[in-house]
N, C-alpha and C positions, 0 to 999 in steps of 0.2 A: 502432474504436480505431485509431489510427495506430501502425503497426509501425515501430520504429527502422530506418533505412537499413541498419545493419551486420547486423541479423537478416535483412532481405530478401536481402542479399548471401550470407549463410551459406546460406539456404534454396535459393538457385539451385544450390548444390552438393549439399546433403543432402536436398532435398526435405522431406517430412513426418517424417523420422526424428527420434527424440528428441534434444533439444538441451538441454543444462544451462545455465541462465541465472540470473545473480544478480539478485535483486529486493529491494525495500525496502518495508516497510509502516510508515506513520507513524500512531501513536495520538496524536492532537492534542487537548489540553485547552485551554480558555480559562481566564481568571482566576476564572470562577464554577464551574469544574469540569465544564463541559459538554464533550461530545466532538463532534469535527467528522466527518461522514460525507458520502459522495456516493452518489447513486443512479446506478448504472452505466448507460451507454447500451447496452452489449452484452446484458446479461440483466436489467436493470431492478431488480436487487437492491441494497439498501443495503449499503454497504461501508466499512471503513476505507480510508484513502487509500494507494494502492500503485502501484508501477510498476517497470519493468525498469531496471537501472542501465546507463549508457552505459560503453563500454570505458574502464577506468581510473578511473572515478568512485567516490569514497568513498561508503559508505552514507549518512552524515549529509548530504552534499552532494546525493546523489540524493533524499533525503527532502525536503529543503528545496526542490529544483527541482520534484519531482512535486507537492507540496502547492501550490506557487505556480501551477504550470501548470494544475492542476485546479480550484483554489478562489480564487485571488488572495489567500491568507492567507500572512503571513510567519510562519515558525516558527523556533524553536531546538530542537535535539535535546538531550535531558537525560540519557538513559541507554539501554542496550541491554536490551530485554525478552526477546527470544528470538532464536535462531539455529537455523534447521531447513532440512532438505532435504525438500521436499514430494513426495508421490507423483507418479508420471507422470500428466500431465493431457493430454487431447486437446482442442485448441481447436476453435471452430466450423469453422474452415477446414481442419481435418485435421492441422494442425501438432501435434507431440507435444513437451511441455515438462516438464523437471524444473526446478522453481523452487528456487533456494537462497535462502532468505529471511532477511533481517535485519529484526527488528522493533524500532522505536525509540519510546520515550516522548518526546513533544515538547510544547512550550508555544507557543501563539500569541502573537506579539509585535506584530502590525500587520496591516493590510489589513481588508478587509470581505468575508466569505464570499459567494461567488456562483459561479455556473457560469462557468468561464473557458476551457473548451475543449469539444470534442465528445465527450470520454470520459464526461461526466456529463449526466444529465437534470436532476438537482437537487443542491443542496448545502445543508446545514443543520447547525445546532448542536443537540444533543440532551442533555437532562438524563440522567444515568446510569440513572435509574429509569423512563425513558420512551423507550426506544430501540426502533426498528424491528427486526425479526427479522435477526439476522446469523448466519452459519454458526458451527458449534461451535468451530472454530479461531480465528476472529476474536473470538468471545465470550471465549475464554480469553486472547487477547492483551489485550483491553480490561481484563479483570479484573486481569491481571498488571501492566499499565501504570498502573492506578489504585492499586496497592499499592506505595508508595515503598519498603517494606521487602522486597518480593519479589526473590529472586535471579534472575538471568537463567536462562532455561530453555534446556536442550539436550536434544533427544530422542535416545535411544540404543536 
């Protein structure tokens, strides 16, 4: 996974110490109601599309950028699904991160799904009843995004 330059610069000063980073997760549906997932190259698991926001980047703009970079699919963001501070996570390289995650329900409007960078091994559309295993948090996000009447969730 390519680490953004601004994070590499911060890590020169703080080493592996906990870093609070804004991230975005896009739950992308197509016109048939299928969901777009990628198989991550770091852990080989299937996942919703996600990434770190660049300094000053708005969450919707970050979701549009991340989905394009990883899948070559154009999207529009339709609503906020969840806003959550995640538990401290230690990455493979020892860096500690607290992700502050904004989850957006999105709709595909163009492009053709394919592996578009080195962050994914595979990219595919899945029927909601034929998904590969996702973690509990992402399963919750997908369920909430698929329910247009669901309120935005905030953990407390």
